C-alpha positions as a printed NumPy array, in Angstrom:
array([[-10.636, -48.848, -33.478],
       [ -9.594, -52.244, -34.768],
       [ -9.121, -55.022, -32.311],
       [ -5.572, -55.564, -31.081],
       [ -4.304, -52.141, -32.154],
       [ -3.082, -49.648, -29.652],
       [ -3.875, -46.076, -30.452],
       [ -1.459, -43.496, -29.134],
       [ -2.986, -40.512, -27.45 ],
       [ -1.04 , -37.288, -27.113],
       [ -0.974, -36.237, -23.496],
       [  0.294, -32.956, -22.208],
       [  3.417, -33.046, -20.09 ],
       [  2.11 , -33.513, -16.546],
       [  4.709, -31.095, -15.166],
       [  3.497, -28.343, -17.486],
       [ -0.101, -29.139, -16.626],
       [  0.612, -28.783, -12.916],
       [  2.316, -25.434, -13.502],
       [ -0.651, -24.241, -15.58 ],
       [ -3.058, -25.271, -12.824],
       [ -0.98 , -23.473, -10.181],
       [ -0.851, -20.313, -12.296],
       [ -4.612, -20.428, -12.872],
       [ -5.155, -21.021,  -9.152],
       [ -2.932, -18.055,  -8.251],
       [ -4.74 , -15.816, -10.74 ],
       [ -8.098, -16.94 ,  -9.343],
       [ -6.963, -16.191,  -5.775],
       [ -5.801, -12.758,  -6.885],
       [ -9.126, -12.011,  -8.572],
       [-11.082, -13.316,  -5.568],
       [ -9.036, -11.085,  -3.264],
       [ -9.581,  -8.036,  -5.468],
       [-13.317,  -8.773,  -5.617],
       [-13.417,  -9.019,  -1.822],
       [-11.449,  -5.783,  -1.369],
       [-13.965,  -4.006,  -3.582],
       [-16.729,  -5.026,  -1.176],
       [-14.934,  -3.427,   1.788],
       [-13.313,  -0.447,   0.086],
       [-14.14 ,   3.023,   1.296],
       [-17.171,   4.367,  -0.56 ],
       [-15.365,   7.618,  -1.408],
       [-12.396,   5.803,  -3.   ],
       [-12.163,   6.274,  -6.773],
       [-13.019,   3.024,  -8.504],
       [-10.008,   2.992, -10.834],
       [ -8.299,   0.098,  -9.118],
       [ -5.067,  -0.216,  -7.249],
       [ -1.791,  -1.814,  -8.16 ],
       [ -0.505,  -4.872,  -6.334],
       [  2.274,  -3.058,  -4.485],
       [  0.379,  -0.03 ,  -3.133],
       [ -0.465,   0.093,   0.545],
       [ -4.165,  -0.615,   0.95 ],
       [ -4.537,   1.715,   3.937],
       [ -2.146,   4.496,   2.844],
       [ -3.729,   4.612,  -0.623],
       [ -7.13 ,   5.165,   0.984],
       [ -8.703,   2.02 ,  -0.48 ],
       [ -9.561,   0.728,   2.989],
       [ -9.423,   2.028,   6.524],
       [ -7.518,   0.317,   9.315],
       [-10.658,  -1.416,  10.626],
       [-11.057,  -3.173,   7.286],
       [ -7.831,  -5.062,   8.072],
       [ -9.877,  -7.138,  10.518],
       [-12.26 ,  -7.993,   7.707],
       [ -9.291,  -9.094,   5.602],
       [ -8.085, -11.33 ,   8.446],
       [-11.548, -12.905,   8.702],
       [-11.678, -13.363,   4.924],
       [ -8.285, -15.107,   4.913],
       [ -9.244, -17.323,   7.832],
       [-12.458, -18.411,   6.125],
       [-11.36 , -18.723,   2.499],
       [ -7.7  , -19.727,   2.832],
       [ -7.85 , -21.441,   6.217],
       [ -5.041, -19.306,   7.619],
       [ -4.991, -19.634,  11.4  ],
       [ -3.993, -16.213,  12.698],
       [ -4.581, -17.338,  16.289],
       [ -1.751, -19.816,  15.791],
       [  0.612, -17.813,  13.572],
       [ -0.121, -14.276,  14.79 ],
       [ -0.771, -11.221,  12.653],
       [  2.062,  -9.386,  10.941],
       [  0.701,  -6.075,   9.603],
       [  3.274,  -6.229,   6.793],
       [  1.542,  -9.348,   5.469],
       [ -1.641,  -7.297,   4.997],
       [ -0.048,  -4.166,   3.549],
       [ -0.807,  -4.685,  -0.139],
       [ -2.452,  -7.069,  -2.558],
       [  0.981,  -8.554,  -3.339],
       [  1.866,  -9.077,   0.337],
       [ -1.486, -10.778,   0.986],
       [ -1.011, -13.06 ,  -2.038],
       [  2.499, -13.899,  -0.81 ],
       [  1.045, -14.764,   2.613],
       [ -1.559, -17.03 ,   1.001],
       [  1.152, -18.771,  -1.044],
       [  3.387, -19.292,   2.013],
       [  0.56 , -20.625,   4.157],
       [ -0.632, -22.916,   1.359],
       [  2.756, -24.633,   1.373],
       [  2.708, -25.463,   5.078]])
């Protein structure tokens, strides 16, 4: 570059970049949660996946004791303090409800 010249550099809109990062972060959290659920799923559960809205216990993916493992996972990976906030079983009902909980707790 010649001396004294200013070269313009195209930069992405920072607002759009932040949104893209948040979307990628949310997708990563979803995938991490699904990967974790696969490690605690019942061995006799068909491995065809589960949609985000289905009840994890009622669908048979996990048993009720696995909910404690989910609580521990969320405490360790998302730093959610259930001792402080309490446990609402509805927050742990489905993949979607868990992701909503993570999003809410990330904002506080």
